[in-house]
C-alpha positions in Angstrom: 113.9 136.5 121.5 115.8 136.7 124.9 115.6 134.0 127.7 114.0 136.9 130.2 111.5 137.9 127.3 110.7 134.3 126.8 110.3 133.4 130.2 107.8 136.6 131.1 105.7 135.5 127.6 104.8 132.9 129.1 104.2 133.2 132.3 101.7 135.9 130.8 100.5 133.1 128.9 99.7 130.9 131.5 98.1 133.6 133.6 95.7 134.3 130.8 95.0 130.2 130.7 94.2 129.9 134.0 92.1 133.5 134.1 90.3 132.3 131.1 89.7 129.1 132.0 88.4 130.4 135.9 86.0 132.9 133.9 84.2 129.9 131.8 84.4 127.6 135.2 82.6 130.1 137.0 79.9 130.9 134.5 79.1 127.7 133.5 78.5 126.9 137.0 76.6 130.3 137.0 74.3 128.7 134.2 73.9 125.3 135.8 73.4 126.0 139.2 71.5 129.6 139.0 68.6 128.0 137.6 68.3 125.0 139.9 68.4 127.6 142.9 65.9 130.5 141.5 62.8 129.8 139.1 62.1 132.4 136.6 59.2 133.7 135.4 59.9 135.0 132.2 56.6 136.4 131.8 56.6 138.4 135.6 56.6 141.7 135.5 57.0 144.5 138.6 56.5 148.2 137.4 57.8 149.1 141.0 60.6 148.0 140.6 61.3 149.4 136.9 64.5 150.8 135.8 66.4 150.6 139.1 70.1 151.3 139.3 72.5 148.6 140.4 72.4 148.1 143.8 73.0 145.6 146.5 69.3 143.9 146.0 69.8 144.1 142.7 73.3 144.4 141.1 72.8 144.8 137.3 70.1 147.0 137.7 66.4 146.3 136.9 64.8 146.6 133.4 62.0 148.5 132.1 59.8 146.4 133.5 61.2 145.5 136.7 62.7 142.4 135.9 66.6 141.6 137.5 69.1 142.3 134.7 71.5 139.8 136.6 69.2 136.5 137.0 67.5 137.3 133.3 71.6 137.7 131.8 72.3 134.0 133.4 69.0 132.7 132.0 69.8 134.2 128.8 73.8 133.1 128.6 72.5 129.6 129.4 70.0 129.7 126.2 72.6 131.7 124.8 75.4 129.4 124.9 72.8 125.8 124.4 72.2 127.7 121.2 75.9 127.7 120.4 76.4 124.6 121.2 73.7 122.7 119.0 74.5 125.4 116.3 78.5 124.8 115.8 77.8 121.2 116.6 75.6 120.9 113.3 77.8 123.7 111.3 80.7 121.3 111.7 79.0 117.9 111.0 78.0 119.4 107.9 81.2 121.0 107.1 83.3 117.6 107.9 80.6 115.6 105.8 81.2 117.8 102.6 85.4 118.0 103.3 85.1 114.7 103.4 83.5 114.2 100.1 85.1 116.9 98.3 89.0 115.5 99.6 88.0 111.7 99.1 86.1 111.5 96.4 88.4 114.4 94.2 87.8 115.3 90.5 84.3 116.4 89.2 82.7 116.5 92.6 85.2 118.1 94.4 84.9 120.6 92.3 80.6 120.9 92.6 81.2 120.4 96.7 83.8 123.6 96.4 81.5 125.6 94.2 78.9 124.9 96.4 81.4 126.3 99.1 81.8 129.3 97.3 78.3 130.3 96.5 77.4 129.9 100.0 80.2 132.4 101.1 79.5 134.8 98.3 76.8 135.7 100.6 76.9 137.8 103.8 76.4 135.2 106.4 73.7 137.4 108.5 71.9 138.0 105.6 71.5 134.4 104.8 70.7 134.0 108.5 67.7 136.5 108.1 66.6 134.9 104.9 66.5 131.3 106.8 64.6 132.4 110.3 62.1 134.6 107.9 60.5 131.4 106.6 59.9 130.3 109.9 58.7 131.8 113.3 61.0 132.9 116.0 62.1 129.8 117.6 65.4 128.1 119.0 65.1 125.6 116.1 65.6 127.9 113.3 68.4 129.6 115.0 70.1 127.2 115.0 69.4 126.1 111.3 70.8 129.6 110.2 73.8 129.2 112.0 74.4 125.8 111.0 73.4 126.3 107.3 75.8 129.5 106.8 78.3 128.7 108.7 79.8 125.0 107.7 81.6 126.1 104.9 85.0 126.8 107.2 84.8 123.5 108.2 84.4 122.1 105.1 87.4 123.9 103.5 89.8 122.7 106.9 88.6 119.0 106.6 89.3 119.3 102.9 92.2 120.4 103.0 93.4 118.4 105.2 92.0 115.1 103.5 94.0 116.2 100.4 97.3 116.3 102.8 97.0 113.5 103.9 96.2 111.5 100.7 99.6 112.0 99.7 100.8 110.2 103.1 102.8 106.7 102.1 100.5 105.1 104.7 97.1 106.1 102.3 98.8 104.6 99.0 99.5 101.4 101.2 96.0 101.3 101.8 94.8 101.7 98.8 97.5 99.3 97.5 96.1 97.1 99.9 92.9 96.9 98.8 91.1 99.0 101.4 87.8 101.0 100.1 87.2 104.7 100.7 85.2 104.3 103.7 87.7 102.0 105.4 90.4 104.8 104.1 88.0 107.4 105.8 87.3 105.4 108.8 90.7 104.2 109.7 93.2 107.0 107.9 91.2 110.5 108.2 88.9 110.3 110.9 91.4 109.8 113.4 94.2 112.8 111.9 91.0 114.7 111.9 89.4 115.1 115.3 91.2 117.8 116.8 91.0 119.9 113.6 87.5 118.9 114.0 87.1 120.0 117.9 88.9 123.1 117.4 87.0 124.4 114.5 83.9 123.1 116.8 85.1 125.4 120.0 85.8 128.2 117.7 82.3 127.7 115.8 80.4 128.1 119.6 81.7 131.8 120.3 80.5 132.5 116.4 76.9 131.0 116.4 76.3 133.2 120.1 77.2 136.1 118.4 75.3 135.2 115.1 72.0 134.5 117.4 72.9 137.5 119.3 72.4 139.9 115.9 69.5 137.7 114.9 67.2 138.2 118.7 68.2 141.9 118.4 67.0 141.8 114.9 63.6 140.6 116.2 64.4 137.6 114.6 65.7 135.3 116.8 64.3 133.8 119.8 60.7 134.9 120.9 60.8 138.4 122.9 60.0 137.4 126.1 62.6 134.8 126.5 65.5 135.7 128.4 68.4 136.1 125.6 71.3 137.9 125.5 70.1 139.6 122.4 66.5 140.2 123.3 67.9 141.5 126.6 70.2 144.1 124.4 67.3 145.2 122.1 64.9 145.7 124.9 67.9 147.7 126.7 68.5 149.2 123.3 65.0 151.3 123.8 66.1 152.3 127.4 69.3 153.4 126.9 68.5 157.3 126.0 67.1 157.8 129.3 70.1 156.5 130.7 69.5 153.3 132.0 72.4 152.0 130.5 73.0 148.7 132.5 70.0 147.2 130.7 72.1 146.8 127.9 75.4 146.7 128.7 75.8 143.8 131.5 74.1 141.6 129.1 76.8 142.9 126.1 79.4 142.2 128.7 78.4 138.5 128.9 78.4 138.6 125.1 82.1 139.7 124.9 83.9 137.9 128.3 83.3 134.3 127.6 83.9 134.9 123.9 87.6 136.4 124.9 88.0 133.3 127.2 87.4 130.8 124.2 89.8 133.2 122.5 92.8 132.4 124.4 92.3 129.0 125.3 92.0 127.8 121.3 95.0 130.1 121.0 97.3 127.9 124.2 95.6 124.8 122.4 96.4 125.9 119.1 100.3 126.6 120.2 100.6 123.4 122.2 99.0 121.0 119.3 101.7 122.7 116.5 105.0 122.3 117.5 106.3 124.2 114.6 104.3 127.4 115.3 105.4 127.1 119.2 109.0 126.9 117.5 108.5 129.4 115.2 107.3 132.0 118.4 110.3 131.4 120.3 112.5 132.5 117.4 
């Protein structure tokens, strides 16, 4: 790779990073500030304003019962992000505990935990998630449980792999020879090295959890239908799509796609910065 092309690639990467950061900051401000300024009544309908196309009064148009799509998108994004964050935290926590136990204990415990991981991975996540939410009434708790109990296996594999690598390091052998117990080794030696990987897995899990919540809500198994969530809005908009009311489902879909792409760009930059070997390979 020539110096000119490398410089251009770095400049493009820098622009993409700042654009992605700006998009996420703008979305975060909208999610935090708009609900404080505009109190949206989830049950309020105005049939006189139903199915209006985007205009100055309603930049994203209105839905089939006259609700402003822009306001509902902001509220829906807040709900989806909150559920995504909590579900990602639950998923990564369960995966971290399982991965630490498998890598630290080894032997029969390791094999048993990894067989459980393989069993969870053998079932499609969405199918297993539908089974979990079907046990409860539509609620945020059911969605969080569905995502958390179906996506922890990725974090478990990452943590177990890193623990097995750390166990071969000389400082761990020295700690064992010095009489340190497993809990002390996990707390003093494993967790500090695992924190960047756990943080990265948590960030990557957020958009995945948002997509999962959207899919469940679109199928009518996620949040209650009257709540403004992105999945519910796409489901509502699909009913009027054949009538030409494209805006009711387009804008909620974009607000799922845009933060996902922005997070992906920032995560890729984070990985390149955190892994010098990978960064040097890109420069060859």
